[in-house]
C-alpha positions as CSV (number, residue, x, y, z in Angstrom):
1,M,160.3,-62.9,-171.5
2,N,158.6,-62.2,-168.4
3,I,154.9,-62.8,-167.8
4,L,152.9,-61.8,-165.0
5,Y,149.6,-63.6,-164.8
6,I,146.6,-64.5,-162.4
7,S,144.8,-67.8,-162.4
8,I,141.5,-68.3,-160.8
9,S,140.5,-72.0,-162.1
10,G,144.0,-73.0,-163.0
11,N,143.6,-72.5,-166.7
12,T,145.9,-69.6,-167.2
13,R,148.5,-71.2,-164.9
14,A,148.2,-74.4,-167.1
15,F,148.6,-72.4,-170.4
16,V,151.6,-70.3,-169.1
17,K,153.2,-73.5,-167.9
18,N,152.8,-75.1,-171.4
19,L,153.8,-71.9,-173.1
20,A,157.3,-72.0,-171.0
21,I,157.6,-75.5,-172.0
22,Y,157.1,-74.8,-175.6
23,A,159.6,-71.8,-175.2
24,E,162.2,-74.1,-173.7
25,E,161.9,-76.4,-176.8
26,Q,162.3,-73.5,-179.1
27,H,165.2,-72.3,-177.2
28,Q,166.9,-75.7,-177.5
29,L,166.4,-75.6,-181.1
30,D,167.8,-72.0,-181.5
31,A,169.4,-70.2,-178.5
32,T,168.2,-66.8,-179.8
33,N,164.6,-67.9,-179.0
34,P,163.7,-66.3,-175.7
35,L,162.9,-68.4,-172.5
36,I,159.9,-67.5,-170.4
37,T,160.0,-66.6,-166.7
38,S,156.4,-66.2,-164.9
39,K,155.0,-64.8,-161.7
40,E,151.7,-65.6,-160.6
41,I,149.8,-62.7,-159.0
42,S,146.9,-63.4,-156.5
43,D,145.2,-61.6,-153.7
44,N,147.9,-62.5,-151.3
45,S,151.0,-61.4,-153.6
46,P,153.2,-58.7,-152.2
47,F,153.2,-55.6,-154.4
48,E,156.6,-55.1,-156.1
49,I,157.8,-52.5,-158.6
50,E,158.4,-54.3,-162.1
51,N,161.5,-52.8,-163.6
52,D,161.7,-55.1,-166.5
53,P,159.2,-55.4,-169.6
54,F,156.5,-57.9,-169.1
55,F,153.4,-59.3,-170.7
56,T,150.2,-59.6,-168.7
57,F,147.9,-62.8,-168.9
58,V,144.3,-62.6,-167.6
59,P,141.3,-64.7,-167.6
60,T,137.7,-63.2,-167.9
61,Y,135.5,-63.3,-165.1
62,L,132.6,-60.7,-165.0
63,E,129.6,-60.0,-162.9
64,G,126.5,-61.1,-164.3
65,G,124.8,-59.5,-167.5
66,N,125.7,-59.8,-171.1
67,G,129.0,-57.9,-171.0
68,V,127.4,-55.4,-173.7
69,D,125.1,-53.0,-171.8
70,N,125.5,-54.6,-168.3
71,G,127.6,-57.1,-166.5
72,D,130.9,-56.0,-167.7
73,T,132.4,-55.6,-164.1
74,E,135.5,-57.4,-163.7
75,I,135.5,-59.8,-160.7
76,L,138.1,-62.1,-158.9
77,T,141.0,-60.8,-161.1
78,E,141.1,-57.2,-159.4
79,A,144.5,-58.2,-157.8
80,M,146.2,-58.0,-161.2
81,R,144.6,-54.6,-161.9
82,D,145.9,-53.3,-158.5
83,Y,149.3,-55.0,-159.1
84,L,149.5,-53.1,-162.6
85,E,148.5,-49.9,-161.1
86,Y,150.9,-50.3,-158.3
87,E,153.8,-47.7,-158.7
88,D,152.7,-47.6,-162.5
89,N,153.8,-51.1,-163.2
90,Y,151.7,-51.1,-166.2
91,K,154.1,-48.7,-168.0
92,N,156.4,-51.7,-168.4
93,C,153.7,-54.1,-169.8
94,L,154.2,-54.9,-173.5
95,G,150.8,-56.2,-173.9
96,V,148.0,-58.4,-172.5
97,V,147.0,-61.9,-173.7
98,G,143.3,-62.9,-172.7
99,S,141.7,-66.3,-172.2
100,G,138.0,-67.2,-171.5
101,N,135.0,-69.3,-172.8
102,K,133.9,-68.8,-176.5
103,N,130.4,-69.6,-175.2
104,F,130.1,-66.2,-173.6
105,N,130.3,-64.4,-177.0
106,Y,131.2,-60.7,-176.4
107,Q,132.4,-61.3,-173.1
108,Y,135.0,-63.6,-174.4
109,C,138.5,-62.2,-173.3
110,L,136.7,-58.8,-172.4
111,T,138.9,-58.4,-169.1
112,A,142.1,-58.4,-171.3
113,K,140.2,-56.0,-173.8
114,Q,139.5,-53.6,-170.9
115,Y,143.0,-53.8,-169.7
116,S,144.3,-53.1,-173.1
117,E,141.9,-49.9,-173.2
118,T,142.5,-48.8,-169.6
119,F,146.3,-49.1,-169.6
120,K,146.7,-48.3,-173.2
121,F,148.9,-51.4,-174.0
122,P,148.1,-53.9,-176.9
123,F,145.7,-56.7,-176.7
124,I,148.2,-59.2,-178.1
125,A,146.3,-62.7,-178.5
126,D,143.6,-64.7,-177.1
127,Y,143.0,-68.5,-176.3
128,E,140.1,-70.5,-175.0
129,L,140.1,-72.0,-171.7
130,R,143.7,-74.0,-171.3
131,G,144.6,-73.5,-175.0
132,T,146.0,-76.0,-177.2
133,K,149.6,-76.5,-178.5
134,V,148.7,-74.6,-181.7
135,D,147.7,-71.6,-179.3
136,C,151.1,-71.9,-177.5
137,Q,152.9,-71.6,-180.7
138,R,150.8,-68.7,-181.9
139,V,150.9,-66.6,-178.7
140,Y,154.7,-67.4,-178.3
141,Q,155.4,-66.0,-181.8
142,A,153.2,-62.9,-181.0
143,L,155.1,-62.4,-177.8
144,K,158.5,-62.7,-179.3
145,N,157.6,-60.3,-182.1
146,L,156.9,-57.8,-179.4
147,N,159.8,-58.5,-177.0
């Protein structure tokens, strides 16, 4: 399974790393369980055409406001949006996984929900901050079911 992700504070990077470790453990138990390859997208990433199916992981960073009637403008993660738009890469995306801080209520995972709506791929799962082992298990199963 291929994952494209953007990580601003390191939380998404840490979760994807833990998810890949969990996938390796599952693969060792049963070779039919898929492994995970990942690529971090940043402001400095060269744009490439993605020919293989992938999943997108995005944290939530928004500009001020409450996320309901104002303040739902994406900030800091625009490089991922641009990468998905490049040569219609989004067409190979099987879905998006979002993260954030549940203290932000409606804004929790709002970036992933916006990607889902904009690009017409499913919002698959969420996790808070760096996630937990249980989150890794749950997200891996959800990805595996769609792969």
